[in-house]
C-alpha positions as CSV (number, residue, x, y, z in Angstrom):
1,M,88.7,314.3,-22.7
2,T,90.9,314.5,-25.8
3,T,94.6,315.2,-25.5
4,Q,97.0,316.1,-28.3
5,R,100.7,315.5,-27.9
6,I,103.6,316.1,-30.2
7,V,105.5,312.9,-30.9
8,R,109.2,313.4,-31.0
9,S,111.9,311.1,-31.9
10,T,113.8,309.7,-28.9
11,A,116.5,308.5,-31.4
12,V,117.2,312.1,-32.5
13,A,117.5,313.4,-29.0
14,E,119.7,310.5,-27.9
15,Y,121.9,310.9,-31.0
16,V,122.5,314.6,-30.3
17,K,123.2,314.0,-26.6
18,R,125.6,311.1,-27.4
19,V,127.5,313.1,-30.0
20,H,128.1,315.8,-27.4
21,D,128.7,313.4,-24.5
22,S,125.7,314.9,-22.7
23,T,127.7,318.2,-22.5
24,C,125.9,321.6,-22.9
25,Q,126.8,323.2,-26.2
26,I,126.6,326.6,-24.6
27,C,128.4,326.4,-21.3
28,G,130.3,323.1,-21.4
29,T,128.6,321.7,-18.3
30,R,128.2,318.0,-18.1
31,L,125.8,317.1,-15.2
32,I,126.5,313.8,-13.5
33,T,123.7,312.1,-11.6
34,P,123.5,308.8,-9.8
35,T,122.0,307.3,-13.0
36,G,124.6,308.8,-15.4
37,A,125.1,312.0,-17.3
38,Y,122.1,314.3,-17.9
39,A,121.5,316.8,-20.7
40,E,118.4,317.9,-22.6
41,A,117.6,318.0,-26.3
42,A,116.3,321.4,-27.3
43,H,114.6,322.1,-30.6
44,I,115.8,325.3,-32.2
45,Q,112.7,325.8,-34.3
46,P,110.0,324.3,-32.0
47,L,107.9,321.3,-32.9
48,G,104.1,321.7,-33.4
49,R,102.0,324.7,-34.0
50,P,102.6,327.4,-34.8
51,H,106.3,326.8,-35.4
52,E,106.2,323.3,-37.2
53,G,109.9,322.7,-36.7
54,P,111.3,319.3,-37.9
55,D,112.5,316.7,-35.5
56,V,115.9,316.3,-37.1
57,P,119.4,316.5,-35.5
58,S,120.2,319.7,-37.4
59,N,117.3,321.4,-35.5
60,V,118.3,320.1,-32.0
61,L,120.9,321.3,-29.5
62,C,122.3,319.5,-26.5
63,L,121.8,321.8,-23.5
64,C,121.9,321.8,-19.7
65,P,118.5,322.5,-18.1
66,N,119.2,326.1,-17.4
67,H,120.3,327.0,-20.9
68,H,117.4,324.9,-22.4
69,V,114.9,327.1,-20.5
70,L,116.6,330.3,-21.3
71,F,116.8,329.4,-25.0
72,D,113.2,328.2,-25.2
73,L,111.9,331.4,-23.6
74,G,114.0,333.7,-25.9
75,A,116.4,334.9,-23.2
76,L,119.2,333.6,-25.5
77,H,119.7,333.5,-29.2
78,I,122.4,332.2,-31.4
79,N,123.9,334.1,-34.3
80,D,124.9,332.4,-37.6
81,D,128.5,332.6,-36.5
82,L,127.4,330.6,-33.4
83,A,127.9,333.5,-30.9
84,V,125.4,333.0,-28.0
85,I,123.8,336.3,-27.2
86,D,122.1,337.3,-23.9
87,Q,118.9,339.0,-24.9
88,N,118.8,341.2,-21.7
89,S,122.2,342.8,-22.3
90,E,122.6,342.1,-26.0
91,T,126.1,340.8,-25.2
92,P,127.8,337.6,-26.3
93,I,128.2,335.1,-23.5
94,G,130.1,332.5,-25.5
95,R,130.1,330.4,-28.6
96,L,128.0,327.4,-29.4
97,E,130.1,324.2,-29.6
98,E,129.5,322.4,-32.9
99,N,130.6,318.9,-33.6
100,P,131.5,317.6,-37.1
101,E,129.0,314.7,-36.5
102,H,126.3,317.2,-35.7
103,Q,125.9,320.3,-37.8
104,I,123.3,322.9,-37.0
105,E,121.4,324.3,-40.0
106,R,121.5,328.1,-39.8
107,R,118.0,328.5,-41.1
108,Y,116.7,327.1,-37.8
109,L,118.9,329.6,-35.9
110,E,117.4,332.4,-38.0
111,Y,113.9,331.1,-37.3
112,H,114.6,331.1,-33.6
113,R,115.9,334.7,-33.7
114,S,113.0,335.9,-35.7
115,H,110.2,334.1,-33.8
116,I,111.5,333.3,-30.3
117,G,114.5,335.4,-29.4
118,G,116.5,338.2,-31.0
119,G,113.9,340.7,-31.8
120,G,110.9,338.6,-32.8
121,K,107.8,337.6,-30.9
122,K,108.7,336.3,-27.5
123,G,107.3,333.0,-26.1
124,R,105.4,330.3,-27.7
């Protein structure tokens, strides 16, 4: 059996989570567990085929598990003005928090809207 796996940078994910103090950029939730704070690093333009997104901080968000799943599955998209939009109702649910040490490249948001959520092909 042969298995292929996308290798991602732990350093990139850890940097983004550290800059945001493991706090969700969408809802502001910081989950505390017995082993410490927990957050997930979510790629805006997904890695691997067919998306081929880069594993760089400007293509990664710090999200809680719920918003990570919703974002990955296209239930949420983020406009260039950082308004977070619920795909089901097409209404804003908040604004993505950005940190001066971690700027999001708008081209990745556009890719996500076009290919994942916001009117493009759904899913991966």
